[in-house]
Each structure stands twice: as structure tokens, then as C-alpha cells.
N, C-alpha and C positions, 0 to 999 in steps of 0.2 A: 621573638615577641613573647614576652612573658605576661600570662594571664593567670591571675589568683583565684582559687575557689575557697572560699571559708570552707575550712574542713573540721567543723566542730561536730555537725550532726546532720542527718538528712541524705539527700540526692548526690553526694558529692563525687563518686565513682563514676556517674553518668555523664556528668558535665566533663570530667577530666578524660573520658574516652572520645567525647564530642570534639573537645579541645585538640587532641592527639590525631584525631582523624582529619583535621584541617592543619595539621603541621605546626603547630602551636604548642609552646613548652607551658605546660600547666604547672602552678605552684601550689601546694597545700598550705593554704593560711590558716594556722592554729593560734599564732600569738602575733602581737604587734611588730616583732622583727621580721616576721615574715611577709611584711606590706612593704617592704624596700624594694625599689628598681621595679615595679609592676606596670605593665601599660594599660591593666584594667582588671578588674575584679567582679567576680560572680558570688552572689549571696544566693545559695540552692534553697530548693525547698525543704521541709523539715518541720520540726515542731518549734514555731516562733517562740513559744515561752521559753522552752528550753535553751533555746540558742542565744536568746537576749539575755538571760542570766548568766550564762558562761561568758558573754562577751562582758557584760557588767564586773563579772569577779574578776576576769583578766583585765580589766580597765582599758578595754579596747573600743568602747563606744565614743568616746571623744576623739580618739586617734582616727577611727574610721571617719568620723563625720568631718574633721577637718581636712583629712585626704581627699575626700569626695568633695567639699566644697570648694579646695583647692584645684579642682578639675579631673581627678580619677575618674575614668568611666566606669561606671558601676552597674550591674544587672541584677534585679532582684527576681527571682522566680517564686510565686507562692508566698513562702514564709518570709522570702526576700524582700518581696513587696512589701509586707507588714513591716519588716523593719526599717525600710526607707521612709515609709509615710511619716508626715509631720503630724497626723492626727489619726486616731482610731477610734471607733464606736465602742471597743471595749479596751481596757486600759490596764490589763494585766501583762503588758510586754514593755520592757524597756528598749524604745526604738531608737535607731539613729536619728531619725527625724529631720531628714534633708530634703525629701521630695514633696512638693506642695499637691498632696493629695490626702484625701480621708477614707479610710479604709474598713471594709466591714469584714471581719475575720470569720472563718466556716460559713461564708454566706450561702453557700449550696449545700448547707447540711453537713451531715457525717459521712463517714467513708462508703457508705452503702449509697449514697448519692452523687459518688463520683461518675464522671462520664467522659466519653470522647466525641469530639466532632471535628468536622473540617471546614476551613474558611480560608479566604482570599484575604491577605492584608497586604494592601498595594505598595507600602514602604518596602514589606520585606520578599515578597515573591507574587509573580504575576500567576501562580498555579495555588490550587487550595492545599493548604498545609494542615497536618494533624495536630490536633490540640487536646491535650490531655488535663482534666481537671479533676483533682483529688482533695476533697474537702477544702475545696478552693475559696480563696477571698476575691472579693471584687471591690473596685473604687465606686465609693458614693459621691463624691465631689472633687472637682481638679481646680487648682488655681489659675490663672490667667495665661501662664507662659509654659502651661502643660498641653503637650500635642496627644490627643486621643487616637491611638493607632488601632484599636478595634472595641467594637460594642457586641455584645451577644445577648439577645434580647433584651435589649435596652440598658444594659449593664457594662461598665467599663471594665474590661479583662486585659487591656494593654495599653500603656502610656510612655510617653518620653518628656523628659524635662532636661535640657541641655546635655550634660553628660551622664544622666540617669535614664535607666530603661526598667520598666515594671512589668512582669506578666503574671497573671493570675495562673495560668496554665504552666506546664512541663515540658518544654521540647526537648529536653534531654533524656524524655522517657519515651521517644520516638526515634526513628532511624533518619528523622529529617533534620538536615544541617542548616536550613536557612537562617533561623533565627540566631544561631551560634555566627554564622558568616555577618549578619547583619551587624551584632554586637562588636566583631572585630573590625568590620569597617567603622564604627564608632570611635573604637580604640585608636584605630590609625589617624583617624582626622582629628583626635585631640593631640595626638603626638606629633604630627606636623605642623599644628599651630603653636606649638610652643618653640 
């Protein structure tokens, strides 16, 4: 199984480490040509404005949009969630615009307002898993076909829509592999449905 990690900026190596721990072949995605023959794609956390600008410069936004709308499983963490969203409260990002969610950037404030908590997410694991929030966004509105996976203090921080998964937090910054396992399961289901 080959899982791409968008490798422009941000938490790339951490996702790659988790994928290798699960015996999956990670592929660093820097250009459109790197998107061929992938079973899934992770859009890591980082600086959403910088990532989106480079995607636009490399003419990758439409290609990514078409691949995802054609069924490529995708998981956006933090900045990746911002890139997936159809709508942003702040519009300084060129987003891919595929997931029917509206996102508030830096919803938890600046770097100093970063925090970690533990929660049970029934679809993912029966045990509490660590959730790391760093200048995190959250979802303020969802469309009818979006499944909310987790709310914290009334704010939506994890959601799924068809082949798309979005989290405000960073599972790659913990030693817990449950979220990566869940995404790989999504990738397998999509693979076998074709």
C-alpha cells in the first residue's frame, strides 16, 4: 500500500514515521507527478497559507481536487483540514475546497494556546487517545453528509465525509497509531470498492 504525504512544509517526517511503523510505503508528494498510483494521501499540519501558495504555484490545486473528488482517500491534519474545507472564515488561503465544512483558522489562538488532551473517539479506538492541538483550527459548520467524529467543548475537531477525513489535532505528534490505522482502513475500503 502506498500512501502519499504532501511534502511541501510542516509535519511531514512525523507522518512518514507512523506510516513506516504500520508497514506502509510512504511517498513524499512534492509535485503532481508524485500523485500517481497512490492508495491515499495525507495533508499534514504546517503553515496553511504557505502550503496553499506553493500548491497554487505548482498548479496542483485542481489536480488534487479532481483526484479527491474521484475517490482518492485523503486525511488533512490541522493545516490539511483548512486546505480540504470548502469554506473558511478567513480567506487568505487557496484551499482545495472539497470537504463540505467551514473552518475557523487559529481558532484556539497562538502557539502559546496549544494544548494536549485525551479523548475516546468510538470510530477510532475504545481507549482514550492523545490529542495534540497546535494553533489549531476547528470546524464551525458541516454539510448534511459530513459525519462528526469528535467535539471538544462544543467545537468540532474531527469529521469525515466519504473518502475525506479531517482533524484539528496532530496524531502524528504522539506515539499513538490508532488514527493512522483508521485512515489506512479507509484507504483499503476505497481500494476494494473499485
